[in-house]
N, C-alpha and C positions, 0 to 999 in steps of 0.2 A: 583186638584184631580177630581172635578166634570166633567171637560172637558175630562179628561182621561177616566173616567168611561163611559162617553157618547159614546166613541168609541166601547165599548162592546155592548151597547144598539143598536147603529147603525148597528153593525155587525149582531146581532140577528134579527133586523128588515129586513135586506137584505135577510137573510136565510128564514124568514117568507114569504117575497114577492116572493122569488124564487120558493118556493114550492106551497104556497097557491095561489099566483097570477097566476101560470101556470095551476092550476087544478080546481080552484073554482071561481065563480063570486065574485067580491070584496064585494058586498052587503052582502054576507054570512059570511065573516070573518073580514072585515075591521072595523065594529063597536065593535068587541070584545076587551076586555082589552088585553094589550100586553102579559101578562102571559098566557092567554087562547089561543091567537094566537100561541104562542110558543108551547104549549101542542098540539094543533091541527096539527101544522107543524110536530112535532115529531111523532105524531100518524100516519099521512098519510105517511110520509117518511119511518117510521119503517115498516108499513104494506107492502109498495111497495118493500122495500129492501128485506124483508123476503120472500115474495111470488115470486118475480122475480128471485132472486138469487137461491132460492130453486128449482123453476120450471126449470130454465135453467140447473142447475147442475144435477137434476134428469133426465132430458131429455137426457143430454149428456151421463151419465154413465149407465143408465138403458135401453136406446133405441138406440142412435147412436153408443155406444160402448158396447152394450149388450153382456154379457158373456166375455168381454175382461178383465175388472178389477175385476169382481165378478162372482162366479159361479151362475148358475141358482137358486139354492136353497137359495142363500144369498140375493136375491132381494126382498125387502119388498113388501107386497101387496098394492094395491091402497087403500084398507080399512084402513090399518095401517097408511099410509101417510095422509089420510084425517082426521083421529083421531088426529094425531100430529098437523095438521093445525088448527083443532078445538080448541085444548088446547091452542095453541099459540095465536090464535085470541081472546080467552076469556081473556088472560093475558095482551095483548098488551096495552089496555088503562092504566093499572096500571104500566107497564114497563115505559111508557112514562112520568110518573110523576117524575121519578128521574132525567133525564136530564133536564126537565123543571125547577125543583127546583135548580139544580146545575147552570143553566144559570142565574136564578134569583139571586143566591148568588154571582156569578161573576159580574153581572151588578151593584150590590150594594157594591162591594169592600170588600166582606167578605173573599175572597180567595186570593191566591198569584199569580193569573193569570196575565199575561201581554199581551198587545195587539199587540205589534210590535217586531219582532225579532231584529230589529235595537236598541231596548232599552237595550239589553244585549250583542249582538254580536253572531255570528254563533258558536263560540267555546263553550260559556256557554250554548247556546241553545242545542247543542248536549249533553253536560254534564248533564244538567237538564233533557233532554228527556230520557237519559239512566237511571238516578235515578228514574224518574217517572215510567218507565216501570218495573224497579226492584221492586219498592214499590207495584205496581199493581200486579205483579206476586206473591210477598210474600203474599199480602192480599187475593188474590183470592185462592191461595193454601190453606191457613188456613181456610178461610170461607167455601170452598168446603169440606175440610176434616172434619170440625166440623159439617157440615150438615149430614155427615155420622156417626160421633162418638157420637153426642148427640142424643140419640134415639128418643125423641119427635120431634126434628127437622127433622130427617129422615122420621119418620112415617107420620107426618102431612104435610110436605113440599116436601122434596127431593124425596120421593118415587114416586111422580107423574111423575118425569122424568125417573126414573129407571124401569118403566114398559117396557121400550124399552131396553132389555138386551141381545139381540142376533143380529147377522148380518142381519137376515131376518126380524127384527122389527126396526132396526135403519135406518134412512134415513136423508138426509140434512134437512128435515122439523122438525126433532126431536131437532134441535139446539136451538129453543126457546120454546119448549113444556115443560114448567115448571109451577108449582104453582106460581102465581104472586109474592108472597113475597120471594120465593126462587130465582127467577130471579133477583129481586131487590137487595137482600142481596149479590148475587155474583157480582153485578155491583157496589156496594157501594165502594170498594177500588178505583175505578176510581175517585170518588168524594172526598174521604178522602185525596187522594194524592194532590188534588188542594189546600188544606189547609197547606200542608207540603212543597211542592216543587214548586218553580216558574215554571209555565207552560204556554206555548203559547196557547192562547184560541183557535185559529183556528186549531192548531194541536190536541188539546183535542177533538174538534168536529170531526175531521177527524178520530181519533182513535176510537171513538164511532161508526162511520160509518163502519170502518173496522171490528169492533167487530161483527157486524151483519153478515158479510161475513165469518168471521173466525168460528163462531159457526155453520154455514152451512157446512163448509169444514170438521170440525173435527168429524162430524157425518156420513160421507159417507163410513166409514169402509175401505177406501183404504189407505194403508201404503205408505206414500211418501218417508220415509227413508231419511229425510233431517235433519241431526244432527245439533244442539241440539233442533230442533223444536218438540214440543209436538203435533204431527200430529194425523190423524185419527186412525192410527194403534195403537198408545198408548191409545187413548181415547176409542177405542173399547174394549180394555182389561179392562179399568176402568168399562165399562158397564157390563162386564161379571164376573169380580171378586169382584167388589165393594170396594176393599181395596188397589188399586194401581193407580198410575198415576192421582193424583189430580191436577196437574199443568195445566196452561192455555196456555201460548205461548211456554214455554220451559220446558225441563226436569230437570232443575237445582235444584229446590226445592225438587222434588222427589228423585233425586240422593243424595242430601245432607242428607235427612231425612229417607232414606232407604225404600221408598215406590215405587221406580221405578221398572217397569217390562217391558222388551224390547220385542217387537213383533217378532224380528228376533230370539231371544232365545226361544220364545214360539214355533215358527215354527220348530226350530231344535229339541225340545223335542217331538213334534208331530211326526216328521219323525222317530226319534229313537224309 
């Protein structure tokens, strides 16, 4: 068992060297305890992912494709985007504590993570991945909904994110502009799932990486109309009505529980 757990440690050491070794002199990070190296790697990688993906997407939709996807009055001001970056940057050190903790728990064998797909085979890998995503979808839906329904949680946590409630205040940079505890709570289902479903560790890390890109995408106000994906068109409605489209990746939970509102239907009502 110790040799198997060492595979997780070796993998996180490789991730740490990949990020920290590429960006910082070894004397700055090599003496740090392993868990602090992991937090520092998550912090640096999280900032880079957020800033680079947000900047590239904003540059594309607001400048290269200016007025193609969004009307002029729907483009957020530079001031609004800088405020979103400021809020996200303040929260980032705290956000990174959760994946650091989850990696520590994986390394110590407290979760149901496995290191190699060959341990269970590709069929069961696909089955468990589907279940993992379903559990995460269920968990994030209810966490997000309760952050609205429980008034103190909304007032003291989630309201920070909902000051961006119109097309001309939402931008890709709003994707991580949360109160730190709010952002952590909405990511907790990713960690809880590790204790319930056998999960490939590298896939889990990859999904957390994609999560950063996804949050950028769903705040750009452009409706991709790719059923059953909970894209930006749906999420923009959530920011304007506060009572619909709590889902994360798909519309299924909202559809089953009666909180779905379709952007195509909304456009039809506006035309009528």
